[in-house]
C-alpha positions as CSV (number, residue, x, y, z in Angstrom):
1,M,0.0,0.0,0.0
2,A,2.8,2.4,0.9
3,S,4.4,2.0,-2.5
4,R,1.1,2.6,-4.3
5,L,0.6,5.8,-2.4
6,R,4.2,6.9,-3.3
7,Y,3.4,6.2,-7.0
8,A,0.2,8.2,-6.8
9,R,2.0,11.2,-5.2
10,M,4.7,10.9,-7.9
11,A,2.0,11.0,-10.6
12,L,0.6,14.2,-9.2
13,G,3.9,15.9,-8.3
14,R,7.4,16.5,-9.5
15,K,9.1,13.8,-11.4
16,Q,12.4,15.4,-12.5
17,G,15.3,13.2,-11.5
18,A,13.2,10.7,-9.6
19,A,14.4,7.2,-9.1
20,P,13.2,5.0,-12.1
21,V,9.9,3.1,-11.9
22,Y,10.7,1.3,-15.2
23,L,14.0,-0.1,-16.4
24,I,15.2,-2.0,-19.5
25,H,18.3,-4.0,-18.8
26,H,20.1,-5.4,-21.8
27,V,21.9,-8.4,-20.2
28,T,23.7,-9.4,-23.4
29,D,24.5,-8.0,-26.9
30,R,24.5,-11.4,-28.4
31,C,21.6,-12.8,-30.4
32,N,20.9,-16.0,-32.3
33,A,18.4,-14.4,-34.7
34,K,18.7,-11.9,-37.4
35,C,15.3,-10.2,-37.5
36,R,14.7,-8.0,-40.5
37,H,12.8,-5.4,-38.4
38,C,15.3,-5.2,-35.6
39,F,16.6,-1.8,-34.5
40,I,19.1,-3.3,-32.1
41,I,21.1,-6.0,-33.9
42,H,22.3,-5.4,-37.4
43,D,24.3,-8.3,-39.0
44,G,25.4,-9.5,-35.6
45,E,26.5,-6.1,-34.4
46,Y,24.9,-4.1,-31.7
47,A,23.5,-1.1,-33.5
48,I,21.5,1.1,-31.1
49,P,22.4,3.7,-30.1
50,D,25.3,3.7,-32.4
51,G,28.5,3.7,-30.5
52,V,26.9,3.6,-27.0
53,S,27.4,0.0,-26.3
54,G,29.8,-2.6,-27.5
55,G,32.1,-3.5,-24.6
56,N,32.2,-6.6,-22.4
57,A,28.9,-7.3,-20.8
58,L,28.6,-6.8,-17.0
59,D,29.3,-10.0,-15.2
60,L,27.1,-11.4,-12.4
61,S,29.3,-9.9,-9.6
62,E,28.9,-6.4,-11.2
63,I,25.2,-6.8,-11.6
64,E,25.0,-7.9,-7.9
65,R,26.7,-4.6,-7.0
66,L,24.4,-2.6,-9.3
67,V,21.0,-3.9,-8.4
68,P,20.9,-2.6,-4.7
69,T,21.5,0.9,-6.0
70,L,18.4,1.2,-8.2
71,G,16.4,3.3,-5.8
72,D,13.0,2.9,-4.0
73,N,10.6,3.4,-6.9
74,L,11.4,0.4,-9.1
75,Y,8.3,-1.4,-10.3
76,T,9.2,-3.2,-13.5
77,V,12.5,-4.4,-15.0
78,Q,12.7,-5.9,-18.5
79,L,15.6,-8.2,-19.1
80,T,16.4,-8.2,-22.8
81,G,19.2,-8.3,-25.3
82,G,20.1,-9.7,-27.7
83,E,18.7,-12.9,-26.6
84,P,18.8,-13.2,-22.8
85,F,18.8,-17.0,-22.7
86,L,22.3,-16.9,-24.3
87,R,23.5,-16.0,-20.7
88,A,24.1,-19.1,-18.6
89,D,23.6,-17.0,-15.4
90,L,20.2,-15.6,-16.3
91,T,18.5,-17.3,-13.4
92,A,21.0,-15.7,-11.0
93,I,20.4,-12.3,-12.5
94,V,16.6,-12.7,-11.9
95,R,17.2,-13.8,-8.3
96,T,19.4,-10.8,-7.8
97,Y,16.7,-8.4,-8.8
98,F,14.1,-10.0,-6.6
99,R,16.5,-10.3,-3.7
100,D,18.3,-7.0,-3.7
101,S,15.9,-4.4,-5.2
102,V,12.3,-3.3,-4.5
103,V,11.2,-4.4,-8.0
104,K,7.6,-5.7,-8.2
105,Y,7.7,-7.3,-11.7
106,V,10.6,-8.8,-13.7
107,Q,9.9,-9.7,-17.3
108,I,12.2,-11.5,-19.8
109,C,11.9,-10.6,-23.5
110,T,12.9,-13.6,-25.6
111,N,12.4,-15.1,-29.1
112,G,11.3,-18.3,-27.4
113,Q,13.7,-20.7,-29.0
114,F,15.2,-22.2,-25.9
115,T,12.1,-24.0,-24.4
116,D,13.9,-26.1,-21.9
117,R,15.9,-23.2,-20.5
118,I,12.7,-21.0,-20.4
119,V,10.7,-23.6,-18.5
120,A,13.5,-24.5,-16.1
121,L,14.0,-20.8,-15.2
122,A,10.3,-20.2,-14.8
123,E,9.9,-23.3,-12.5
124,T,12.9,-22.3,-10.4
125,V,12.0,-18.6,-9.9
126,M,8.3,-19.3,-9.2
127,S,9.0,-22.4,-7.0
128,E,11.2,-20.2,-4.8
129,D,8.4,-17.8,-4.2
130,P,5.0,-18.3,-5.9
131,T,3.9,-14.8,-4.9
132,R,6.5,-13.2,-7.2
133,L,5.2,-11.3,-10.2
134,F,7.4,-12.7,-13.0
135,G,6.9,-13.3,-16.6
136,F,8.0,-13.6,-20.3
137,S,7.3,-11.7,-23.4
138,I,7.8,-13.9,-26.5
139,S,8.1,-12.3,-29.9
140,V,5.9,-13.6,-32.7
141,D,5.8,-11.6,-35.9
142,D,4.1,-14.1,-38.2
143,I,3.0,-17.7,-38.5
144,G,5.1,-20.7,-39.4
145,E,7.8,-20.4,-42.0
146,R,7.0,-16.7,-42.5
147,H,8.0,-16.0,-38.9
148,D,11.2,-18.1,-39.3
149,E,12.1,-16.2,-42.5
150,N,11.6,-12.8,-40.8
151,R,13.8,-13.9,-37.9
152,G,16.4,-15.6,-39.9
153,L,16.2,-18.7,-37.8
154,A,14.8,-22.0,-39.2
155,G,12.4,-23.9,-36.8
156,L,12.0,-20.9,-34.5
157,F,8.2,-20.8,-34.8
158,G,7.9,-24.4,-33.7
159,S,10.2,-23.8,-30.7
160,L,8.4,-20.7,-29.5
161,S,5.0,-22.4,-29.9
162,N,6.3,-25.2,-27.6
163,S,7.5,-22.5,-25.2
164,V,4.1,-20.9,-25.1
165,R,2.4,-24.2,-24.4
166,E,4.8,-25.2,-21.7
167,L,4.5,-21.8,-20.0
168,K,0.7,-21.9,-20.2
169,A,0.8,-25.2,-18.4
170,L,3.0,-23.7,-15.7
171,Q,0.5,-20.8,-15.2
172,R,-2.0,-23.4,-13.9
173,V,0.5,-24.1,-11.1
174,F,1.7,-20.5,-10.7
175,P,-1.2,-18.0,-11.3
176,R,1.1,-15.0,-11.0
177,L,3.4,-16.2,-13.8
178,Q,2.8,-13.8,-16.7
179,L,3.0,-14.7,-20.4
180,S,2.5,-12.2,-23.2
181,V,3.2,-12.6,-26.9
182,N,4.5,-9.5,-28.6
183,V,3.8,-8.8,-32.3
184,T,6.1,-6.3,-34.0
185,A,4.0,-4.6,-36.7
186,S,5.9,-3.8,-39.8
187,S,5.4,-3.5,-43.6
188,F,6.2,-7.2,-43.8
189,N,3.2,-8.4,-41.8
190,E,0.8,-5.4,-42.0
191,D,-1.7,-7.3,-44.2
192,R,-1.8,-10.3,-41.8
193,L,-1.9,-8.7,-38.4
194,I,-5.4,-9.6,-37.6
195,P,-5.1,-13.2,-38.9
196,I,-1.9,-13.5,-36.7
197,Y,-3.9,-12.3,-33.7
198,E,-6.6,-14.9,-34.5
199,Y,-4.1,-17.7,-34.8
200,L,-2.4,-16.7,-31.5
201,T,-5.7,-16.5,-29.5
202,R,-7.4,-19.5,-31.2
203,D,-4.7,-22.0,-32.0
204,L,-2.1,-21.2,-29.4
205,C,-4.7,-20.0,-26.9
206,V,-2.5,-17.0,-26.0
207,G,-4.0,-15.1,-23.1
208,N,-2.1,-11.8,-23.6
209,V,-1.4,-10.3,-27.0
210,V,0.6,-7.1,-27.1
211,T,2.2,-5.2,-30.0
212,T,5.1,-3.1,-30.9
213,L,5.1,-0.5,-33.7
214,I,8.3,-0.8,-35.8
215,R,10.7,2.0,-34.8
216,G,14.3,3.2,-35.2
217,N,16.4,2.1,-38.1
218,P,15.5,-1.5,-38.9
219,S,18.0,-4.0,-40.1
220,D,16.0,-4.3,-43.4
221,E,14.9,-0.8,-44.4
222,A,11.9,-2.4,-46.3
223,A,10.4,-3.2,-42.9
224,A,9.6,0.5,-42.4
225,G,6.7,2.3,-44.0
226,L,3.9,0.5,-42.2
227,D,0.4,1.5,-43.2
228,I,-0.9,3.3,-40.1
229,D,-4.5,2.6,-41.0
230,K,-3.8,-1.2,-41.0
231,Y,-2.0,-0.8,-37.7
232,E,-4.9,1.1,-36.1
233,A,-7.3,-1.6,-37.2
234,F,-5.1,-4.2,-35.6
235,I,-4.7,-2.4,-32.2
236,E,-8.5,-1.8,-32.0
237,H,-9.0,-5.5,-32.9
238,C,-6.7,-6.4,-30.0
239,A,-8.5,-3.9,-27.7
240,D,-11.9,-5.4,-28.6
241,G,-10.5,-8.9,-28.0
242,W,-9.4,-7.9,-24.5
243,V,-12.7,-6.2,-23.6
244,A,-14.6,-9.3,-24.9
245,G,-12.4,-11.7,-23.0
246,K,-10.9,-13.3,-26.1
247,H,-7.5,-12.7,-24.4
248,R,-7.3,-11.8,-20.7
249,G,-4.2,-9.6,-20.8
250,F,-2.1,-9.3,-17.7
251,S,-3.8,-10.9,-14.7
252,G,-3.3,-12.1,-11.2
253,F,-2.3,-8.8,-9.6
254,L,-4.1,-5.7,-8.4
255,E,-2.9,-3.3,-11.1
256,A,-3.4,-5.7,-14.0
257,N,-6.4,-4.0,-15.6
258,L,-4.7,-0.6,-15.3
259,V,-1.7,-2.1,-17.1
260,N,-4.0,-3.5,-19.8
261,A,-5.8,-0.2,-20.2
262,Q,-2.5,1.5,-20.5
263,N,-1.6,-0.8,-23.4
264,V,-4.7,0.3,-25.2
265,V,-4.1,4.0,-24.6
266,T,-0.4,3.7,-25.5
267,H,-1.1,2.2,-28.9
268,R,-3.8,4.8,-29.7
269,N,-1.3,7.5,-28.7
270,N,1.2,6.1,-31.1
271,V,-1.3,6.2,-34.0
272,R,-2.0,9.8,-33.2
273,L,1.7,10.6,-33.0
274,V,2.4,9.0,-36.4
275,R,-0.5,11.0,-37.9
276,S,0.5,14.2,-36.3
277,P,4.3,14.0,-35.8
278,G,4.6,17.7,-35.0
279,K,2.8,17.2,-31.7
280,G,5.2,16.3,-29.0
281,T,4.3,14.4,-25.8
282,V,5.4,14.6,-22.2
283,C,8.2,12.1,-21.8
284,Y,9.6,10.9,-18.4
285,A,12.6,9.0,-19.9
286,G,15.5,10.0,-17.7
287,D,13.2,10.5,-14.7
288,L,10.8,7.5,-14.4
289,S,12.4,5.2,-16.9
290,G,15.9,4.4,-18.3
291,V,18.1,1.8,-20.0
292,I,21.1,-0.2,-18.8
293,Y,23.1,-1.6,-21.7
294,A,25.0,-4.8,-21.5
295,D,28.4,-3.2,-20.9
296,G,27.1,-0.9,-18.2
297,A,26.3,2.2,-20.3
298,V,23.2,4.0,-19.0
299,A,20.9,6.0,-21.2
300,F,17.5,7.7,-20.7
301,C,15.9,5.9,-23.7
302,E,16.9,3.5,-26.5
303,E,15.9,6.1,-29.0
304,V,18.5,8.6,-27.6
305,P,21.8,8.3,-29.5
306,Y,24.1,8.8,-26.5
307,A,24.7,7.5,-23.0
308,V,24.7,9.4,-19.8
309,G,27.7,7.5,-18.5
310,N,28.9,4.0,-17.7
311,L,28.3,2.3,-14.4
312,R,31.8,1.0,-14.3
313,D,33.0,4.6,-14.0
314,W,30.6,5.2,-11.1
315,D,31.5,2.1,-8.9
316,M,28.3,0.4,-10.2
317,D,26.2,3.0,-8.3
318,F,23.2,3.6,-10.5
319,M,21.6,6.4,-8.4
320,R,24.9,8.3,-8.1
321,L,25.1,8.4,-11.9
322,W,21.4,9.1,-12.3
323,H,21.7,12.2,-10.0
324,S,25.1,13.4,-11.4
325,D,25.7,16.7,-13.0
326,V,26.1,15.0,-16.4
327,A,22.7,13.4,-16.1
328,G,21.3,16.9,-15.3
329,Y,22.9,18.3,-18.5
330,V,21.2,15.4,-20.5
331,R,17.9,16.1,-18.9
332,A,18.2,19.8,-19.8
333,R,18.9,18.8,-23.4
334,R,15.9,16.5,-23.3
335,N,13.6,19.2,-21.9
336,A,14.6,21.5,-24.8
337,T,12.9,19.2,-27.3
338,A,9.5,17.6,-27.6
339,C,9.4,13.8,-27.6
340,R,8.0,12.3,-30.8
341,C,8.9,8.7,-29.9
342,T,6.6,5.7,-30.4
343,H,8.6,3.4,-28.1
344,E,5.9,1.5,-26.2
345,C,8.1,0.5,-23.3
346,F,9.0,4.1,-22.4
347,A,5.4,5.1,-22.9
348,I,4.3,3.0,-19.9
349,P,5.3,5.6,-17.3
350,N,4.4,8.4,-19.7
351,V,0.8,7.2,-19.8
352,L,0.3,6.0,-16.2
353,F,2.0,8.9,-14.5
354,N,0.5,11.8,-16.5
355,P,-2.9,12.8,-15.1
356,R,-3.9,14.0,-18.6
357,N,-4.2,10.4,-19.7
358,W,-6.3,9.3,-16.7
359,P,-9.7,10.1,-18.3
360,E,-9.0,7.8,-21.3
361,L,-7.5,5.2,-19.1
362,T,-10.6,5.3,-16.9
363,S,-12.8,5.0,-20.0
364,V,-11.0,2.0,-21.3
365,A,-11.1,0.3,-17.9
366,V,-14.8,1.0,-17.4
367,R,-15.6,-0.4,-20.8
368,K,-13.9,-3.6,-19.7
369,G,-15.6,-3.6,-16.3
370,L,-19.1,-3.1,-17.9
371,R,-18.4,-6.0,-20.3
372,R,-17.4,-8.3,-17.3
373,A,-20.5,-7.3,-15.4
374,R,-22.8,-8.3,-18.3
375,T,-21.1,-11.7,-18.7
């Protein structure tokens, strides 16, 4: 309850330089796929932001020093890459976050290939404490061989499908285990987005479908140029599916429906932003959200082409770097420009902690509540 009151006060008050609520931690630069839409890995090289990351990844002992310094506001950490399951010590990293920080939810973003590793990690983490809020976001951009072709990895769709089925079985044992499937919308799949959704919810029985709008500089430039009308039709189809109960979204914790409503509002905001790119939005990247790259570089956002500093130069003390003079200079630079970013991850605190979004969030949540009351 105390943490929820702190979040409410933060939403209504000053946010500049606050401890992050949301962090993305790239635990590795390595990836076993070569996705055509990827804005992170180009031909095996870490490509965003150009020149920011590229050194040796933080080892477990460094991460163990880092995590206790992340402040008192932390709610969500996304462990990503590269492909996180290429790290043999990924379970230990997850344990470190739960043990040594105040984080409420840890999520691993994965392409889903390594089913045995995924299931073993899920069983270990949830068996240690079934009350943990822990989960996976598995990327699915198409169906069958089309997905494998887009990801440059033969057999991937079959493997990720097995991972989804195994994790769904575990959810019956561990109700707080979260599983979402993330569809990156690009020009490659814009004509099949709704059929992809139908396959995921009908054939794979996926309970939580989310989406990412292609961004940055994709590995294959042809992936860009998405028809925004087709994307809008897709996100509204997903929203209607959630309201109707075709997929349940995030579940099993008090704030779940607020998070689900935020997803709807974020996607709608992105459509508005693409259609009216001259209109900036309030962005809390560098205040309520940030990025830790694999080599310890810290940035406010993945879309910003420079780092604030490297944790190795600050004795692995995140908050000391976060509150440093150089971080203040970067915030001033950020404040001088309006944000026109469609990065869904960083939009989470932007939507939830800005009272201007609360009427639409309430409208979406009420619509879901009325539907539940009628059924």
